[in-house]
N, C-alpha and C positions, 0 to 999 in steps of 0.2 A: 506494501499499500505506500500511495506517495505521501512525501510530507505534507504535501498539499493539501491532501483529503482529510489530514489528521489536524493540521494545524488550526486550533479555532479565530486564531487573528487574522490568518490567511481567510478563513471559511467569511470571517466579518467582513474584511473587504470586500471580497466576491459578493457577497448578498449589497452590501452597500455600492458596488460597482453598477448591479442589474438594477435597482430602485434608483438611480441618480444619470445613469444613462451615458455612462462616455463621456461627458462633456468635461473639455480640457480643463475648467476649474471644478472637478470632482476631486480630484485631492486623493484617489484612491492607487493610482498608477498600476491598478488590475488589467490586465487584458485577458479576452474570453475566447472560449474556443469550442468546438466541437458543440454540446446538446445545450450547453452554456451560452452560446453567441446564437443558437438558433433561437431561444427562450428569449434572448434581446434583443432579438430582430423582430418575434410578437409583440414585444412591449412598447417596442419602439413604434410600429406601425399603428398604434393605439395613443400612445400617450406622446410622441416625439413632440416638435416644437410645432407652433403654430404653422410654419412657413412650410411643414411636412420633414424635417428632418430633424437628426439629434448628428453630433459630430462625435466622432471617435478617434483617438490620438490626432487631432487637428484636419481629421479628412473629414468632409460631410457623406454622411450616405444617404440614401434615398429612401423615406419612410410615409406613411400613410394606407390607408384600405383603397384610395380611390371606388370610383362608384361602379367598379366592375364586379358583378355576381360572383365571376371563377376566382376573383382575388381575395374577396372575402370569405369564399367556402374553405379555399385553403389555408387561410388565417383560422377560421374556427376550427378546422382539424389538426392545426399544428399546436393551438392552445389546450385542446382536448388531450393530447399528446404528455404535454408540457407541464401541466397544472392539475391539481384536484378540481372535483365539479363544484365546489363552493368557489375558489378562485372564479372559473371560467364563467359563472353566473352573472359574478359581478362585472367582470371584462367585459361577456356580450351585452350586458346591461349600458355598460361606459360607450362599448362602438355607437349603441343604438342611440343615445343622448349625445355624443361627443360628435359624430360623424356622420348623423343623420340618415343612418343604415335603414331606417325603420320599413321605406318602402321596399327594399330589397325583399323583405320578409313575405313580400306578397308572393312572392317566387318559389312552389313547391320546392322545388331542389334546394333554398336557403332553409327553409322550415327543417326541413329533413337533418339539415347538419348543424343545427343547433342544438343545446342544452336546455330542456324543457325546465320552465320554473314558474312559483305565481307571476315575475314578473312580468316575462315573457307571455303567459296571457293573458295580461291587463295592456300589454301591446300589441297584438293579436285581436283585443276584443276593439280597443279606439280605432283600429284600422279595418273595422270588421265591414263596413258599407264600402269599403275602397277594394276589397276584395274580388278578385275575380272567381268565377265560379270555378275556375282549373286548380285554386288553391285552396277553396274553404274547407274541401273533404280532407286535405290536409292539415291544416288549424283545427280541426275538430278531432281528429285523430291527435295532435300535440296536448290539447286543452284535455280531452281526455284524459291523457296519461297522466297529469298534472293533477287534476279532479283524483281520480281511484289513487294515485299514489298520498293524497290531504287524505281522504276518507279512511284508507287505511291506517292512518295514524291518528286519527282524532275520533273515529266512529265508537270503538268500543267503549274507551273511557270515558266519553261523551253518554252516551246510552246508559252508562254504569251509573255515574255521578247522578243525572236527573233523573233514573228510575229510585234511585235510595232519596232525593228531595222529595219528588212525586207522593212515594209510602209516607216520610215523616209528615209532609205537607197533611195528609190524609190521615193522622192518628185520632185516635177515639179513643174513648175510657170503656167501652163497654164491647171489647173483642170478642169475634168467633176463638176458639180456643186454638184454632191452626194460625191466629192473625195476634196473636199475643206478642208484644215487643217483651220478652224475659229480664233481658239485661236492665232494662229502666223499671219495669214493674218490678224488680226484687230491689234498686235502689231504692223506688219512692217507697217501699214497705220494709226498709230496713227496721225501724222501730217499734214492728210487730212481729219481730223473731222472738223464739219461744224457746229457751236456752232447754227444757226438760225435755222436749220433745227434739232440741235441734233440726228447729225447720220454721221455715215464715207463712203468718196466714194473710195473706194480701186482701188490705179492706179497698185497693183500687187497680182494677186492672189496666197495663196500658200495650194498644196492640194499634196494626194499622191500618185502618180501611183501604185496604188495595187500591191505589189508580184506577186501574182498568174494570175494579167495578163501582167506586163508588166517586170518581168524581175525575174530571177530566180540564187540563189547564189551556189555556189560549196562549199560543206566542205571534207576537205579532214584530217580524224581523223590516225596519223600516229604513232603508239602504239610499243614501247619499251616492248617486252615481257619477261625481263632478270628475274631472281627470285625475286628480288629486287622490280619490278615494278608488283604484283599481285593487290595491291588493284588497283591501277591505272588500272588495264587491266580492271577488273570489273566495276568498274564507266564508264571508256571510252566505253566501251559496250554497257550497259544502256542508257547512253546519244547518242551513234551513230544508237539504235534503235529508241530512240524520235527523233530523228534529221529526220530520213528519213522517219519517219511518215509524216511527214509536207511536202506537195507538193511543196512548194516554194523554199525546198531546197533540192538540188542532191547529196546525202553524198556519200562517201567512207571511208572504213575502213578498214586499212592496219596493219599488225601486224609484226613484223623483229626481227631476234635475226640476225644469220650468214644467214640466209633466208628471204625471203620476201612472205607473204601470203596475199592474197588479198580475203579478208570476205566478201564484201560488198554485194554479190547475200547470204547471212544470215542474214542481218539486220533486217529482218522481226522478228527473234529471237535470241534475247539476250543470250540464252543461248545455243542454237548452235554455236553462236560466240565463247564465251565460251570455249567450251569443242573442237572447234577448234584450238585452241591458245595453245602453247605449253610452260610452264613456263620454262625458264631455259635455258642454253646456252650463246651461246658469243653474240656481236653486233657489225650490221655492220650500221651504220645508214646512210654512204654516200649510200650505195646499196638502203637501203628504200627511201630516199630521190630523187635516183635517178627516180626509178621507180612512185614515186606521182608527177615527174616534168612529166615524160611521159603522166602523164593522163589528163595535166591541157590543156584546150580549151581555156579557157575565166581567163587568167590573172586576172583582173582587177573587178572579179566578183567571186575570186577565194581568200578562207579562207584553208591556210594547218595548223593543228595543231598538231606538235613534242610533243608527252607524252615520255620523255627519261630523264635519268640518265646524260646523254652525256657522260658514258664512253667508247670513238669511240673505236672498235677494225680496223672498215674498214680505209680508208685515211681519213687522217681528212682535209690537206686543199682541198681536191676534194668537201668534206663535206661544207665548207665555200663557198666555190665557188660557190655548187648548193643553198645557201640560201641566196646567193647575187644579184644570177642571177635572182631565184623568184621574190624577193624583187622588183627587178628594173623592172620588167615586169608586176609589178604593184599586185603581191600577198602580200594578207595580211598575213605575217609569224608571229603565236605565237608557243613560246616554254615553255612548263611545265614542270618541274620538276618530277611533280607528283601529280597527281586527289585522292586527298584521305584525308582523316583530320587531318592524322597526319603530317601533314606539309613536310618540303624539307627534304629527304634522304639523302646521302651521295652523291655526284654529282663531275662531273670533272669542277674545278673553273674556269680552262683556258680558255676550251670550253667554258662555260658560259658568261663569258669575253669577249671570241670573238665574240662570238653571239651579246650580247650587244652595241658592236661597231658596229655591224651589221642593227643595230637598231629594233634587235628581241630579249630585254633583257629575262632571263630565271627568271621563279619562280614558285614556290609551289600555287597550286589552291586548294581550296577545293571544292566540290560541288555545296558548296550552290553559291559561287561563282561563277560559270562556267558559267552558262546562261549571268551574266555580261559581260564575260570577250569576248564572243559570239559574245555579242550585240556590242559591242564598236568595234570587229574587222570587223565585217559587216557596221557599220557605217562610219565605216575608222576613227577612234577618239581614244586617248589614253588609252591604256588599263589601268584598274581598277587594277595596280598591288598592293598587299599587304605592308604595312610598312615594315613587316621583310624580304622581300624578298632581 
């Protein structure tokens, strides 16, 4: 093994050289060859100077991907060879943002070459109307792969968490024998322990009024489909399909910009839901909440989840009045600034503060936290709001 491969100082120089790009001022004095040189070329094509080049040892070399589909396809193959999947996804996203490559995704060959993730799905949805028929089948296959991966990751835990919450929310004090919650019954009757018989004589039984027999919760997901909410739309659609698959929950999914579209009848296939959205445009939260409010028949058994950055283009005071009226009627109202792994986006802080004053604090929620948030809302207990919210 060479000294270069085992020398920590040399390895640090190598990494800095890849980061800094070989400009004469980078100070590393480190030359690259072989695989490292190929990696550097892939990085240069994306992160080179605005004039399309990065110098190395005083010699300029060309960079940039240009507008050629073949060159982009080769570059996509290169980065998948040299970098792990998580890094590939970041580089693809940067290429779309920095180099304006979104239109190339309208070509089926390009879609087959990319590493599919939530952000790519958001980009494809934003291009939906411009997408030629020859590309739509490939695009749906890419979106379906991402959706199926998300469902595998999220569905089991979501169903288990919410089933427990539904049973707890339906707890009764005169349960049938097979519905008795023995742990809570024993804890509630410890004072009735009889030492001589070494047993407890329970005065009060606590049990589950099984949700599939006694009550049905209603959940309305109200999703802002403005461009900044792309990842949230993807995750919310997947969660909507998971919730809709549970017989104990009646789920409605509504998306909005300045118009309101009810996609509930497509919840059996979240891919259909996603292609029914239209990312971009204005925002009218008040109109969306007015529609959701009109669909509520059992307020005390209803959870409304608004997913929005709260930039309201409608009537602000009316929006707040609707939230206040729903909460007064017994609706559990949840406000999520985002449903994604990226934290809170830019959002309207004035509206967020106004909602918090009404008892509906707005916060960003990760997909992993979402089942716990929904369970808390169903059980009507405080929401598990992250510290950073």
